[in-house]
Phi, psi and omega in degrees: 000140178238148182235166181287352181299324179297319177295323178294321176299317179298316178298319179297320179300315181297326178288319182286320184234075182300335177247026185297154183285350181256015183304318179300319179292322180295315179300318178297318179298314180298315179298320184288338180259355181300124177084356180262086186254339184262173178267009180283149177299148181269128178254125179219114180051045177084349180273149177243128178282127175241149181293132178293146177275123182274131175234175182298336182258003184288155176262161181288147174291169182303317182289326177289323177296321177297316178300318180296314179298318178296317180300316180298316179296317179294322178298314179298329179275005180061030174263073192293326180295313180292321179297316179303315181301320179289318177298322182295326176301317181293316180299315182290343180294339181079002179292141178256155176137177186296322180296320178292321176299317178296322178298318177300309183299313183289329174297318176298318178298319179302315180294320178300313182291343175264008180062030176260071190293321181295315178296322177298314177303317182296313185290322180286328175294320176298319178301312182297320179296320183277340185228061187296343181253010182293147175283352182264005183296321180301318179294319177299316179296322179300316179289330173298315178299318178299320178298314179298322177299313181294336179268015180057043176235063183298333178296313177293321179300316181298319178299317180292318179298324178299321177290318183297320184295331179291332184257349188286147173275179184295336180281329184266334184306313181301320180295317180293320178299319178299316179293323177299314180298318178299317180289321179301321180295322180286321181289318182283338187243000000 
C-alpha cells in the first residue's frame, strides 16, 4: 500500500535541496505516488499491488531509501530534528536490516545532540531489545552512557560503558575507554 506521504516527503526534499543528488529518484517517487491517497490496493492493467513482506534480508523500498538518504544528508547538515523525523519513518516501517539498525542509532544520536537524553535512552534501549545480536549494540551503549553522563549519572554511565567495551570493535574501543576513565574519575572523586 502506498500513501501520499511519500510524495510529500519528495516535495519537501525538492524544496530543501533544489539541486540535490537524488532529484531523479525523488521525481520518480512523486510520479509513482501521484493520486495514491488511499490505503486501497492499486489496480493497474489487472495487476494488484500488494505490500512486500519484509524480512531480515529485504531491501528498503524506494520511498524508505529516499527517507534514509534525506536523513543522512540532514544529519550531516546538523539539522537533527528533521533528520530524526526521517530516521523515524524508517524505524516505524518495521523493516529489518542494517539500514534500519543505522536509522535507530542515528535517530538516537539526533536526540542526543538535541539534549533529549530521556528520549535517546528510550529509542536506543528499544533498539537493543529488538536487535540483541546487532553489531551496532556497542555504539548504542556508548550513547546510552553519554546520556547518563549528561544527566549527571556517571555511575550508570560507567556500568553501560563496561558493557559497551566488551562488545566494541577496535575503532570504538578507544573512545569508550576514554569515557570510562572520565566517569571513573567522577564516581571516585
